[in-house]
Structure formats: C-alpha cells, structure tokens
ROZALUM-372706 format. One record per residue: x, y, z of N, C-alpha, C in turn; residue in three letters. Coordinates in steps of 0.1 Angstrom, whole numbers, plus 2048, in hexadecimal, padded with zeros to 3 digits. Each point is the difference from the previous one (the first is absolute). Layout:
XYZXYZXYZAla;...
***
This chain:
994DF695080580D7FC80D803807Met;8098067F980D8038067FE80D808Ile;80480080D7FF80B80880D808800Gln;7FF80D7FE80C8097FF7FE80C80AThr;80B8078017FE80C80880A80B7FBPhe;7FD80C80380880B7FB80480980CLeu;80C80380180580880B80980B7FBLeu;7FD80C80580880C7FD80980380BLeu;80D7FE7FF80980380B80180F801Ile;7FF80580C80180E80280E8057FFLeu;80280A7F880E8067FE7FF80F800Ile;80B8078027FF80F8007F98057F4Pro;7F980C8027F98067F58098047F5Gln;80C8038028098057F68047F47F6Ser;7FE7F48058037F47F87F37F97FBLeu;7F48078017F47F97FF7FD7FA7F2Ala;8088047F67FE7FB7F38047F17FFIle;8097FC8098057F28007FB7F980CMet;7F97F57FE7FA7F880B8037F17FELys;7FD7F980B8017F17FF7F27FB800Met;7FC7F77F77F37FA7FF8027F1803Ile;7F97FB80A8017F28047F47F87FCGln;8037F47FB7F57F77FD8047F2804Ile;7F77F78018037F28028067FA7F3Tyr;80C7FC8018077FB7F480D7FA803Gly;8077FB7F680D7FA8028088027F3Lys;80D7FF8028098017F58027F27FBVal;7FD7FD7F38017F37FB80D7FF7F8Thr;80680B7FB80D8007FA80680D802Tyr;80D80080580780C80380C7FD808Gly;80B7FB7F980C7FB80780780C807Pro;8087FC80A80A8098077F980C807Phe;7F67FD8087FB80B80880980280CPro;7FE80C80680880380C7F77FD80DMet;8067FA8097F97FC80C80180B80BThr;7F480480580080A80B7FD7F980DSer;80680480B7FE7FA80D7F3804806Pro;7F980B7FB7F48058067F47FC7F9Ser;7F97F58057F47FB7F97F480A801Tyr;7FF80680C7F480880380180D7F8Glu;80C8057FD80180D7F98067FE7F2Asn;7FC7F47FA8067FC7F37FD80B7F5Cys;7F38037FF7FC80A7F580680E803Ala;7FF80480D80580D80380F8027FDLeu;8087F580380E8007FD8028017F1Glu;7F87F97F98028017F17FD80E7FBCys;7F68068067FD80E7FC80C809802Phe;8077FE80B80B80980480D7FD7F8Asn;8007F57F880C7FD7F87FE8047F2Leu;8088097FA7FE8057F37FF7F57F5Asp;8087F68028017F67F67F57F5801Tyr;7F880080B7F67F58027F48037F8Cys;7FB7F77F97F48027F87F47F7805Ile;8037F58087F67F78048057F980DLeu;7F77FE8098037F880C7F67F4801Ser;8057F68077F87F38018027FB80ETrp;7F57FF8077FF7F980D7FB7F27FEGln;8087F68027FC7F27FE7F97FA80BThr;7F97F57FE7F97F980B80A7FB80APro;80C7FE7FD80A7FB80980680B809Glu;7FB80C7FE80580B80980D8077FBGly;8027FF7F380C8067FA7FC80D7F8Leu;8098097FF7FE80C7F980A8017F5Cys;7FB8027F38098017F57FE80E7F9Tyr;80B8067FC7FF80C7F88067FE7F2His;7F98057F68047FF7F280480D7FATyr;80C8017FA80680C7FB7FE8017F0Ser;7FE80D7FC8008017F180E8017FBTyr;80A80180880E7FF7FC8057F27FELeu;80A7FE7F88067F37FE7F57F57FDAsn;7F78047F87F47F77FE8007FB7F2Arg;8077F57FD8007FA7F27F47F77FESer;7FA7FC80B7F47F77FF7F3807802Asp;7F57FA7FC7F38068037FC7FD80EThr;7F68078057FA7FE80D7F17FD7FDIle;7FB7F58067F27FD7FE7F97FF80EThr;7F58078017F87FF80C7F27FB7FDVal;7FB7F78087F37FA7FE7F780380DVal;7F48047FD7F680280B7FD7F3807Glu;7FE80180D7FC7F48087F4803809Thr;7FC7F68077F580280A80680480EGly;7F780580980580480D8057F4808Ile;7FB7F47FD8037F480880F7FC7FEGlu;8078057F580E7FD7FE809808809Glu;7FB80B80580880980980C8057F9Glu;7FF8037F380B8057F87FD80E7FBSer;80980A8027FD80E7FD80B8067F8Val;7FC8067F580A8087F87FC80E800Val;80A8097FF7FD80F8008078067F4Ala;7F98067F78068077F580380F803Phe;80B8047FD80380F8017FB8067F3Lys;7F780A8027F98057F47FD80F802Thr;7FE8077F47FC80D8007F0801801Asn;7FB8098087F28028017FD80F7FFIle;7F68037F87FC80E7FE7F780480CThr;80380B8067F880580B8047F980DGly;7F880280B8047FB80D7F77F5805Thr;7F57FD7F87F67F68058047F27FAAsp;7FE7F68088037F37FC7F57FB7F6Cys;8047FA7F57F67FB7F67F77F6807Pro;7F37FF7FB7F77F78058047F27FEIle;8067FD7F48047F27FD80D8007F9Ser;8097F780480D7FF7F97FE7FB7F2Tyr;7F57F97FD7FE7FA7F27FF80B7F6Thr;7FD80C8047FF80C7F780D8077FEAsp;80A7FC80780D80780080A7FB7F6Met;8088097FB80C7FD7F980C802809Asp;8067F580480C80180980C8057F8Phe;80480C80480B8067F980980880ALys;80D7FE7FF80980680980A80A7F9Met;80280C8058098097FA80D800808Thr;80B7FF7F880E7FF80680680E800Ile;80B80280780780D8018028077F2Pro;8037F87F68038067F37F48067F9Ser;7F47FD8067F38047FA7FA7F57F7Gly;8077F67FD7FB7F47F97F67F9809Asp;7F87F77F97F67F88088017F27FCThr;7FC7F780A7FE7F27FE7F27FD802Tyr;7FA7F97F67F17FC8017FF7F1801Ser;7F77FC8087FC7F28017F57FD7F5Trp;8017F57F97F67FC7F67F77F6806Ile;7F38038017F67F78067FA7F67F5Lys;8017F38037FA7F67F87F77F7809Thr;7F38017FF7F77F880980380480EGly;8037F780980380280E80F801803Asn;8088037F680E80180280680D7FBSer;80C80480580780C7FB80E7FC7FCTrp;8068067F680D7FD7FC80880C7FEGly;80D80080380980B7FD80C7FB7F8Leu;8028057F480A7FA7F780E805802Asn;80280A80880D80580380480D7FBGly;7FB8047F480480C7FA7F780C805Cys;80580C7FF7F980C8037F58017F5Arg;7F58068037F58027F78058077F3Asp;7FC7FB7F58048067F380E7FB7FBGly;8077F880880D7FB7FB7FE7F27FBTrp;8087FD7F67FF7F37F980A7F6806Lys;7FB7F48038097F68068057F77F5Arg;80D7FC8018067F67F78087F6809Phe;7FD7F37FE8077F680780B7FA7F6Asp;80C80380380B7FD7F68057F2802Arg;8077FB7F58047F280080A7FD80AVal;80780A80580A7FD80B7FB80080EAsp;7F28028017FA7FF80D7FD80E806Gly;80680A7FA7FD80E8057F38057FBVal;7F88068097F38067FC80280F801Ser;7FC8087F680280E8007F28077FDVal;80080D8037F48087FD80680C7F8Cys;7F88047F580580B7F87F580A7FEMet;80480C7FD7F780B7FC80880A7F7Gln;7F98067F68078097F87FB80E804Ile;80880A7FD7FD80E8038048097F4Tyr;7F68087FC80380A7F580480D807Ser;80A8067FA80580D8057FB80B7F8Tyr;7FB80B8067FA80B7F88088057F4Pro;80D8028028098057F68087F47FCAsp;80D7FF8048097F57FE8097FF80CGlu;8067F58028087FE80C80C7F87FEIle;80B80480780D7F87FF7FE7F3807Glu;8087F67FD7FF7F380680380080FArg;80980880480480080E7F5807809Trp;7FA80A7FA7F58078077F47F6801Asp;7FE7F97F57F57F68008027F580BAla;80C7FC8028037F680A7FE80680EArg;80380C8027FE80780D7F17FF803Tyr;7F78047F67F28008037FB7F2803Phe;8067F57FA7FC7F38048047FD80FCys;80C8048038057FD80D7F980780CLys;7FB80C7FE7F980680A7F27FA803Ile;7FC7F77F77F47F88028037F3806Met;80C7FD8048047F38058027F67F6Gly;8028047F38027F77F580D8037F9Thr;8027FB7F480C8037F97FC8007F1Asp;80A8057F87FE7FF7F28037F27FCGln;7F67F97FB8017F17FF8057FC7F3Ile;8067F48008047FA7F37F57F77FAGly;8037FB7F47F67F97F98057F27FEVal;7F97F68058057F28007FA7F77F6Ala;7F58047F97FA7F87F67F98087F5Ser;7FD7FA7F57F98067F57F2804805Val;7FA7F88097F280380580180D808Asp;80A80280880180D80780280C7F7Glu;8097FE7F680280B7F77F48047F8Ser;7F87F57FD7F48037F87F5807808Gln;7FF7FC80D7F780780980380F802Trp;80D80280280580E8027FD8087F3Ile;8037FA7F57FE8067F37F18047FEHis;7F77F68037F28027FE7FB80C809Asp;80580080D7FC80B80980580E7FBGln;80D8007FC80580D7FC7FA8067F3Met;7FB7F77F77FA8047F47F2807802Met;7FB7FE80C7F380780480380F801Glu;80D80480380380E8018038067F2Tyr;8017F87F68038067F37FA7F77F5Asn;7F27FF8007F97F77F78018047F2Pro;80480D7FD8008047F280C7FA7F8Ser;80A7FC80780C7FA7FA8068097F5Lys;80280D8048058097F6810800800Thr;8067FF80C80E8008018057F580AGlu;80C7FB7FD8057F680A80380680DPro;7FE7F880B80380480D8047F4809Phe;80580380C8057F58097FD80380EAla;7FF7F68097FF80180E80D7F9806Phe;80680780A80C7FA8067FD7F3808Trp;8097F77FF8007F480980D800808Thr;8037F680880C7FF80880C7F97FAGly;8018017F380B7F87F980A8097FAGly;80D7FC80080A8087FA80B7F77FAGlu;8058057F580B7F87F980D807804Gln;8087FB80980D80680480B7FE7F7His;7FF7F67F780B7FD7F780080A7F5Gln;80C8047FB8018097F47FC7F77F4Asn;7FA8077F77FA7F97F480B7FA7F8Cys;7FD7F47FC8097F97F77F77FA7F4Thr;8077FB7F67F87FB7F57FC7F1803Thr;8047FA80B7FD7F28037F17FF804Thr;7F97F67FD7F27FE8037FE80080FPro;80A7FC8087FE7FE80E7FE80E807Thr;80380B7FA7FE80D8067F2802805Tyr;7F67FB7F87F28028037FB7F780BCys;8097F68047FC7F780B80680480DGlu;80880A80180780480C7F980C806Ile;7F77FC8097F780A8068017FF80FVal;80080B80780080080F7F2806804Glu;7F87F78077F480580680380580ETrp;7FD80C80380580780C7F77FF80CGlu;7F47F97FE7F77FF80C8057F580AAsp;8097F77FC8057F68097F97F37FFGly;7F57FF7F97F87F38007FC7FC7F2Tyr;8018087F67FE7FC7F280C7FA7FBThr;7FE7F47FA80C7F87FA7FD7FC7F2Lys;80B7FF7F87FF7FA7F37FB80A7F5Gly;7FF7FA7F47FD8087F47F57FA7F8Ile;7F77F98077F47FA7F97F780A7F9Ala;80180C8057F780B7FA8078067F4Ala;80C7FC7FD8088077F68047F77F5Leu;7F77FF7F68037F87F48018087F4Asp;80C8027FB8018097F47F97FB7F4Thr;7FD7F37FF7F97FB7F47F1803801Ser;7FB80480B7F18038027FD80D805Thr;80280280E7FB80C80680A80A805Asn;80D7FE7FE80B8088058078087F5Phe;7FF80D8018078097F780D805807Asp;80B7F97FD80D8038068098087F7Cys;80380C8058098097F880E7FF806Lys;80A7FF7F780E7FE80480680E802Cys;7FE80580C80680D8048057FF80EMet;80880A80580480080D7F6807809Asn;8007FC80D7F880680B7F17FF7FCLys;7FC7F47FE7F27FD7FC7F97FA80CMet;7F38038017F77FA80B7F47F97F9Cys;7FA7F88087F47F87FB7F3807803Ile;7F88027F67F38068017F67F77FASer;7F38018047F57FA7F97FB80C7F7Val;7FF7FD7F37FE80B7F67F67FC7F5Ala;7FB80B7FB7F87FF7F380A8037F5Tyr;8037F67F880A8017F57F78027F3Val;7FF80B7FB7F78037F58047F97F3Lys;80D7FE7FE8047F97F47FE7F1800Asp;7FF7FA80C7FD7F28027F87FD80CAsp;7F38007FF7F77FF80C8017F3806Glu;8077F67FB8027F380780980280DArg;80880A7FF80A80380B7F980780BLys;8027FB80C7FB80680D80B804809Thr;80C7FC7FE80B80480880B8067F7Val;80680B80580A8077F880B806809Gln;80C8007FB80B8078067FF80F7FCThr;80180980A80180E7FD80B806809Ile;80580C7FC80B8058077FC80480FHis;8097FC8097FD80180E7FD80F804Cys;8068097F97FE80E8047F48077F8His;7F97F87F97F48057F97F580380ALys;7F68087FC7F48038077F57F77FBTrp;7F77FB8097F57F87FB7F3804807Ala;7F57FD7FA7F38058067FA7F780BPro;8077F68047FB7F780B80A7F6805Gly;7FC7F88098087F68067F87F5807Tyr;8077F58037FA7F48068067FE80EVal;7F77FF80A8047FD80E7FC7F2804Cys;8067FA8097FC7F38058077FC80DGly;7FC7F58058067FB80C7FF7F1801Tyr;8097FA8078007F28037F77FE80CAsp;7F67F77FF7F77FE80B8067FB80DLeu;80B7FA7FF8077FB80C80880A807Arg;80180C7F980880B8067F980D7FFLys;7F38007FF7F880C7FE80080980CSer;7FF80D7FC80180A80B7F4809800Gly;
***
C-alpha cells in the first residue's frame, strides 16, 4: 500500500483560503522549473510566490518551483511511497480553516490575482495541469505556439477598443484566429448566446485590415493580427468560411452570417458595436 501524508502549512488567517497541501509524490513531466536554494522551506517559499502553483522536494535534496506563467507544457505529478523521500506541495483553495481528512477527496485548485482559477485533473494516482485557466480552451498551433481562448458576451454592445481593454485587464489580449478549427470553436460558443438565429451578429477578434479596399483579390489576405503571436491567414478562406467585404477600415470578427451559415469569419467596420469579443493569451507569455 502506498503511504501518503497530508500537511497543512500554517499561514496568516487573512490568507486562509489558500494553503499548501503536501503529499509524497514526484513530478514526472514539467519542464523548466525554477530552482530554490531553500530545501527545508520549499513549500512555504512557493506559497509566498504569487506565480508558484507547485513545489517539489526531490530525494536528492533539491527544491523546484513550478509557475502557472509561461507554461506552454503540461505538468504531471504522480503519487509515490514514503520510501522515495519525494514530496510535492500543491497550492490550493480550501473552504474553512480545518485541514481535510484526506487529500484524495480534494480538488486541487488555485485562484490567481485576476480571479481565474487553475485546476489539477486527477487520473488514478496522478494529477495533470494542462496550462489554461479553468474554462479556457487550449489550441496548439502549427507554428508551435499554444494559446488559450475564452469568449465574452457584453450586455449591450461594445466597441472593439473597449473590448480589447477588458481583455488586457485580465492579463490577456484580444486574440487573433489562426485556423478554421479556432474560428469554428469561437462560432459555436458565441451561438449559445443567440440560439434563435434571428439576426446576424459578430464577436470582435484581434484582426484588422489596414490596407484601403481595392478590387484585387489580395485585399482579403492582408490582415494584421494585433496580439503579436497570431500569424497567417489559414482561418480566412473566402471560398468556404470567410465573408470578406471590400470596404475601408474593416476588422475581423467571428460572426453569424444569416445569408450564408457556412461563413464563420466576417469583416465588419472597425467602429461598429458588437455584442461580444474573444480574449486569449500565449501560454509562453501568460500573465
């Protein structure tokens, strides 16, 4: 039988919702940890670091800290026996002030300053963290960039620049669309806000056409994605999913096009108001 233990690190009462839970375990996958010089205070130091989500004291006497920032890879933790002398500590929310009887009944979940949470997924005797905030959708792009996305409906309607501001105060940005799969996922999510399909509508993304409109076909292929990490026009195919209008000062939206429901991406005037927007972040530069 695997022997385990549970430890509640004492912290100030004002911070009692967040605690470190230690078990015998090891990190089997999780590149680029940060090394701490203090082995004895490994978990406590992690608790005091806003970005730290997990600590690991190895049998060799090393202390590693794992951050939810800049995390394009998953982290995997496996339970071990006491004889391996390997200890991991999860930073997690706990309701109340009492330590749970058993860690096996717990859902390890950490709240970050933005109010978002990161949850560990338990499978058998292991836990995994996929990198995205809870409720956000992960896409691994062909250029090696991994992003997380979420859509937001606005009670009335919102201008594109205000929508981008709301993304930024969450440590994200108004994200671009790099593939048809991404545009389809956004489209499916936003349709939940308007299932009746009575009128066309659109959600802002981070794309803009800076060129003045011309009658040449290349106009629809000249798009600037303003998030800094979306590249290319793989999501913009005028023969299938892209409704491109030849007008000046146009921006890219994911839209319900009532006249042609095959279309999921549409150019709309940059100064128009829209009922929602898409936020996202690059996992290697997450905040």
